[in-house]
N, C-alpha and C positions, 0 to 999 in steps of 0.2 A: 806711711803704713809700716808696722813693725813685723817681726817674724810671725810665722803661722802658729796658732795656738797649739800647744802640746809638744812642739819641737824642743830640742835641747837648748837652742838659742832663746826661745821664749821662756823656758823655765829659769834660765840664768838671769834673764831680765826681770822676771817676776820676783825672784829672791832679793833683788836690789831695790825694789820699790818700797816706798814708805806708806804705811796705812794708818788710819785712825785707831785709837785704842778701843778694844772691844768692850771694856768696862763701861763705856758710855751708853751702850745699847743692850748688852747681854746681862741678864740677871743670874747670879750664882745662888743656887738654892739647895737645900737638903731634900732628900727624897720624900719625906713625910710632909714637907711644906708645898710641894709642887701643885697639888690640886687646888689648895686655897689661893695660891698666888695667881694661878691661871684665871680663877673666877674673879678675883679682885681687879686684875688688870685687863680682863676681857681678852686675854691671850694676844697681846699686841707686841710683846718683846720675846726674843729668844731666851731660853733657859738652859743653863749649864749645871748639871748635877754631877759633882766629882765622884761620888760613890753610889753604887746601886742600892745601898741600904735604904729602906723605907719606900722604895718605888714599887715593891711587889713585882719585880722584874725577874724573869727566869731565862737564862741563857746557858749554853754549854760551858764547861770549865775552860779555863785559859789554855789547857793543853790540847784543846780541840784544833784539828788541822784541816787543810784542804782535802787530804785523803779521806778524813771522816765525812766531809761534805759529800764527796763523790760516792762513798758507800751508802749514804743516807738517801740521796736523790737518784742514784743510778748512773753508771758510767756512760750509758747511751743517751742520757738526757741532753737535748740540744739547748744551748743557751745563747743569748745575744752577747757577743764580745765586742768591745770597743777598741779599735786600733787608735791609741792615744795620739800618735804623731800624725795620722791621717784624719783623725776626728770623724770616723765613720764606723758603722757596726756591721758585723757579719755573724753567721751561725757557726758554732763549734760545739762538738760533743764535750761532755765533762771529762771524759778520759783524755782527749787531746789537750784540753786546757791544763789538766793535772800534769801531764807529761811535759808540757812547755814550762809550767810554773816552777817545777823542781829540777829542771835541767841546769847544769852549771853555766852554760853559755846561752843566754836568751837571744843573742844576736842584737840587732838594732830595734827589735820589736818591744813594745810595751802594751800589754793587754790589761783590760779593766772590765770586770763583770759587775754590773749594777742592777740587773733586772731578773735575778733568779728568785722567783716567788716560790715559797716552800710550804704553803698552807696544805697542799695535797700530797705532801711527802712525809716520810718517817721523821724527818728533821723537825717537823712542825711541833711535835709533842715536847721537844726540848727547848722551845722558844715561846715565851709568853710576854707580850708587850707590857710596859708599865701600866699600872692600874689607872692612873689619870687618863692615859691615852685610850684604854679600853672603854672607860666610862664616857668619854667624849665622842667616840667614833659613831657617826650616823649609821654606818653599816651595821654595827653591833646593836644599835638602839632601835632601828626601825625596819630593817630588811627582814623578809619572811624567814622564819627559822627552819631548821632542818626537818621539822615535823610537817612542814608544808602549811602552816597556819599563820594568818596575820589578822590580829584583832578579832579573833573568833570566826573568821571566814576562811573557806578553803582557798588555798594558795596554789596557783598553777605550778606544776613541776618545773617549768622553765625558769621561773623566777628564783627558785632555790638553787637550781643548777648554775644559773648565770650570776650568782652573787659575786659582787666585785671584791675579790680577795686581793687586797693590796696592803695588808697590815703587817705582813711578815716577809721580809726580803733578806737574802744573804748576799753581801757585797764582798767580792774578792778582788783586791787591787794590788797590782805589782808596784814596787817602788818607782817613784817619779811619774806616776799616773796623774793626769790633769783632766778635770771636767770643766768645760767653759761655763760662763754665766748662763743660768737658766732659772726658771720658776717651775716648781714641781707641778705635775699635770693637775688640771682642775683647780689650781690654787690650793691644793691640799697641804696640810701641815705634815711635818716629818719628825720622826724620832730615830735617833742613831745611838747605838751602843758599841763602843770600840772594844772588841774582845781582845785583840792584840794588834799593835801597830800604832799609827798616828795619822791624823787628818788635819789639814789647815783649811779653814773656811774663810772665804772673802765675801762678806755680807753687805748688801745694799738695801736700806729700808724701802718699803713699797709705797713711797709718796706718789701723788698724782704725777708730779714732774718726772720722777724716776721711772715710773711705769711707762710714761710716754717715751722717754729716752730708750728704755729697753725695747719697746715695740718697734721704734724707728731703727734701732740697732739690729734687731732680728730681720727686718726687711732689707737691710743693706747687704749688697753682694760681697762686701769686704769685711763682714763681721768676724771672719776667722783670722784676719790680720789686724783687727782693731780691738784694743782692750777697752771693754765697756767702762771700766773705772775711769778712763780719761774723760768720759762724758759726764761723770758724776764726781767732780773733784771734791775731796774732803769728806765723802760719804761712803767710802769703802772701808769696812772694819774687818780686821784680821782676828780670827779666833782659832786657837790651837787646841785640839781635842786629842787626848792621849788614852792609853790603855786603862780601862775601867770607867772612863767618863761616859756620860750620857748627855746628849744635846737634843732639845726639842725646839724646832723652828716653827714660827707661826705662818699663817697663810700669806702668800704673795711675796715673801722675802726673796729677793734676787740673790743668788749665791753661786760662786765657783768653788771648786774643791781641788786642793793639791795633796797628793799622798807622798810624803818623803820616804817612806819605807813600806815593805810588804805589810798588808793589813787585812784583817778579817773583821767584818762589821756586820751586825744585825740591826735592822731598822724596818721602817714601813711608813706608809702614808695613810692619812685619815682626814675626813671632812667632819665638820662640827658646826654647832649653831652660833658660836661666837663670831665666826667670820663668813657668814653666808654671802654678804655683799661682795667681799673680796674674792671669794671662790667663784661667784657668778661672773664677776668682771674678768677674771683670768680665763674662765671657760669661753667667754665670748671673744676675748682676745685671741685665743687659739683658733676660733672659727675664722676670724679675720686673717690670721696668718696661714690659714689652710694647713694646720698641723695634721700630720698623719694620724689616722684613727688609733693605731697601736700606741701612740704617745699621748693619748688623752685618757682621762680618768674613766674607767669602764662604767657604763650605766649611770652616767652623771645626772641626766635629767630625770630618769626614773627614780633614782635615789631621793631626789629633792621632792618629788611627789609624796613619797613615803614620809619624808621629814615633815611636810605640811600636815599630813594626816596625823602624825604623832603629836605635833604641837596642838592641833585642834582638839584631839581627844583628851589631851592632858589638861587643858585649861578651859574648855568650853563649859559654860554654866557655872564657873567658879571665879568670882571676882573678889574673893576675900583678899584684903591687903597683904596678909601674910603669905598667900600663895601667888601673889602677883609676880610675873616674870620680870627680870631686870629690863630696864629701858633699852639697853643694848640689844637684848634678844628681840624686843618688840620692833626695834629698828631693822634688825636682820629679817624678821618675818615680813615686814612691810616690803622690803626689797624682794623677798622671795615670791610673794604673791604676784607682784608685777612681772617677774621673770617667768613664772609658771603660766601666766596669761599669754605672754608673748610666745612661749614655746608651744602652748596648746593651739594657738591660732596658726602657728607654722606647721605643726605636725598633723593637725586634725584632717582626717580624710585621706592622708597619704598611705601608701602601702606599708610604710615603716612605722605607723602610729603605735602599734603594740610594742615596738622596741623602745619607745621613748615614754609612752604614757601607760602606766599599769592598768590592767583590766580587772584587777582584784581589789580595788579600793573599796572601802566601806560606803563611800558616797560617789556618785558620778562626778567626773572631774569638774563640771561646771558648778554643781551644787557645792562641792568642796571649796572651790574658789570663792563663791558667794559667802559661805559661812565663815571661811577663813578671813576674808576681808572685813566682815562685820566684827569679828572678834578682835582683830587688830585695832579697829576704831574704838572699841570699848576700852581696851587697855590704854590707848593714847589719852583718852579723857580721864581715866583714873590717875594716870601719872601726872597729868596737868593739874588736877585738883590737889594732888599731894605736893606739887611744887608751888601751889598758890596761884596758878594761872587759870584763866577761864577756858573751858573746853571750846568755847566758841571764839576765843580770842587768839591766843598763841598756840593753841593745841592743834589737833589733827585737821581742823577745818580751815581756819583762816590764818595764813602766815606761818603755820607750823609745818612739820613734815608732811609731805603729800601722802594721801591715802593710797592703798594698794590697788583697788579695783574700781568699784562704782564711785563716780563722782557726781555730786549735785552742784550746779552753779545757780546762785541766787542773786537777786538784786534787792538790796536793802534800801528802804525809803525812810525818811525822817519820821520819828514817832509823833503821833498826834492824838491828843486826848487819851493818853495812856494805852493806846492800842499799838501793838507791834505789827507793823505792816510789812510782811514778808511775802513777796510774790514769787512763786516757784516759776523759774524762767527756763531752766534747761535740765533735763536728765539725760546724761550721756554715758555710755559705757566706754571705758578706756581699754586699750589693748584688745583682748579677745573675749571680754566678759559680756559683750553686748548680746541681747536677745532680740532686739527689735528689727534689725536689718536681716532680710532674707539671706544675704550673702554670709552672714555670721551665725547661722543656726548651728546648734550643737547636735550631738549624735541623737539618734532616735530614742534611745532608752532614757534620755533626759527630757523627753517632750513634756512630761507631767510637771517637771520642775520649771519649764519655761513659762507656763501660764501662772504658776504661783509666784513668779518673780516680777510680774508686771507692776512694778511700783509706781509707774507713771500714770495709772488710771485712777481717777478719784470720783467720788460722788459727794453730793451735798447733803449734810444733815443739819437742819436749822438748830442754831444754838450750840453746835458741837464742832463747827469748823469743817475742815476737809479731812476725810479718812480714806484709806485705801480700799478699793473695791475687792470683794472676794474673787478668787480665781474663776468661779463658775458663773459670775455675773456677766451678762453680755452688755456690750457698750450700746448706748442709745445712738441712733443715727444722728449725725451732725454733732455729736459730743465726743467723738474720738480724738485722741491726743495728736497734736501736730508737733513734731520735734523741730524746735526752732534753732537756727544757727546762733552761735555765741555772739553777743553784742557787747558794747562798751560798758564799763563800770560793773563787770561781773567778777565775783570772787569765787575761787574753788573751795569746796567744802566736802568733806567725806560724809558718806551716808552714816547716820548715827550721831551727827554733831548735835550740840545742845539746841540748835535752831531747827533741826530736822530729825524727827525720830525715824525709826525703821518703817513706820507705817505712813509716813508722809509728814508734811509740815504742820506743826501745831499752831493753828490760828484761832484757838478758842476765844481769845480776847478780841478778835476782830468784830467789827460791827456787822449788822445784818447784810448791808450792801457789799461788804468785803468778802463774804462767804459766797464763792462763785465756782461754777464749773470752769475748768481750764478750756479756753477757747480753741477750737480746732477747725480744720477744713477737711473735707473728705478726699482731697487729692493726695494726701500723704501716702507713703508706701504702705503703712499699716492699714489704712482704711481701704486702699485700693486692693490689697491682697494679691491674688493671682489673676484678677480681672484686668488684663492689659488694655481692653477696649472701653474702659469706663470713660464717660464724658459727662460734663455738667448738664443738668437737666433744663436750665433756663438761662436767659441772658443775665439775670441778676446773680446767678451762681458764678457765671464766668467773670463778672465784674468783681465779685468778692474774692475769687481765687487770685485774680491778677493783683488785687489790692493787698491780699495777705502775703503773696509771694514776693512782690516787688513794690513795697510801699514808697520807696524813694523814687523809682521810675514813674510811678503814678502821680506823685506830687509834682515831679519835674514836668511831666506832660501837662498836668493841670495848669501849672503856672505859665506854660508857653502858649497854651491854646485859648485860655480865658482872657478876657480884657484885663488891662493892668489894674484897674480898680478892684476887680475881683481877686486877682492874684495877691495884691498887697494886703487885702483883708483876710487872706487865707491863714495868716499866722494867728489870728485871733478867733479863728473859727472854732466854735464849740460843738462837739458831737451831740447830735440830737437824739440818737437811739441808745438803748442800754448796751447793745453790742458794740457800738462805736465808742462809748465811754469806757467800756471794759478794754477795748483794744488800745485806747490811748493810755490807760493805766498800765498796761503791760509793755508799753513802749513799741507797739507795732506800727504806730503812725508817728513818723518823725517830722520835725519842722523842716520846711523847705529852705530855711535860711542857710 
């Protein structure tokens, strides 16, 4: 193990290390080019802008000092100050920090201020982040504005007051300050502008392997004496940023920072749609590492609910190719809808639900998830067609990227006489989007939406195949749906795939015999409802229930109790009734071989 991070011995060793050239990963750009480059690259690489021209960036003049900062935020303002050599933080007033900063002999202490947020101070009016950053920020794009309105609906005062203000920070660093390797909270991206001074960044790309190494290093009790770069040989890039330079770091990049001289920096953090997956991965890593709440991105989950609503309102009902979002955005939204479902299932019903799930959305959370998931499926199919793939082949349904919420699993049978025989085998809700199980019911205000989403109930229309029942139609006794467990030879498909429309599977080309009700038994949780004392009415009912529940056990028992001649001929047994033929078609009766 080496010297402790931040000590004099550590800094001397750091200066002697050799690092990879930053030109291999950092893109140098002019201010007016930054927005286009971010869109073209989906913001996967750091950007260095040597001059603020073209960034539409506003910062104080170069003569601005720490004294001016104190006058703007107040001398009694308490800030978190990091003791560099001890690598821990404590509270200090701005007046005390100013006195220490400008004294001739600072002693053996090196202090670093990194978390002075200035949005609610007089200094805020003198700092405006770069325009590409303002345009990308999800907080700017979808959080309720100061007027208290969101998408035409009244917004609770709490939402406006608790707006996550993290876009404007003032960083005051004494010479020889060092910040060890870290990922900014919530996987947020970062912008830095060096007003005066110098910073040296040590960058590690956020590959899966490097993220695993970082998490393992964070869990190690010796991480203060172990240099993370030793676990990532050849992947640590050194970037020097000087006065007047601006750097923009993408989501998830692991970095350490050394300050050779006294520096004053303005910067901030922001979440955006280009890196939703990485942001969520880092957020969930923080949960596993039990990161303190104050070191997490404020209102992270609530902000992503607003982001989902923003995306849905922006694109719903508009599938024009020219307005089609980029495939990278569709990928991000797919990951987002899965994460929202997990979070909602976790937070639903808890005393802290309002803190994580907004109560002022234009749609109830469950309906929002449903519509959002369907929209993502539509975009997948459009992108597949533009790429020349079949939506039912390599698209969202089969073999392509997984869908966000509702999944259909189907069993495909060989085509015969021009008919496409597709048997609907399973409808299951993934994560928290299920409505069928009593344990996963959503809030009461969404009860009307629950009945309208019962996609698994079907009725027969001769000559038209299967269609979805209307919500107000009651199920006929004995025809209720039985949710079956997944069997072999099933493939996952998103709702809305070419083989399954939003209203059910299109079997218009099937023969008369192939248009059928979905076979069910009344012992299912749905059929039984709240009646826990339900019992079969006859011995034949009991036999059917046993046969539907455990077909393999029934066949095994049949083979062991009957004479050998009967058991051997059981393989060639042909069902005699229509219900038995239908059960065999659906794979409910398996061979005893």
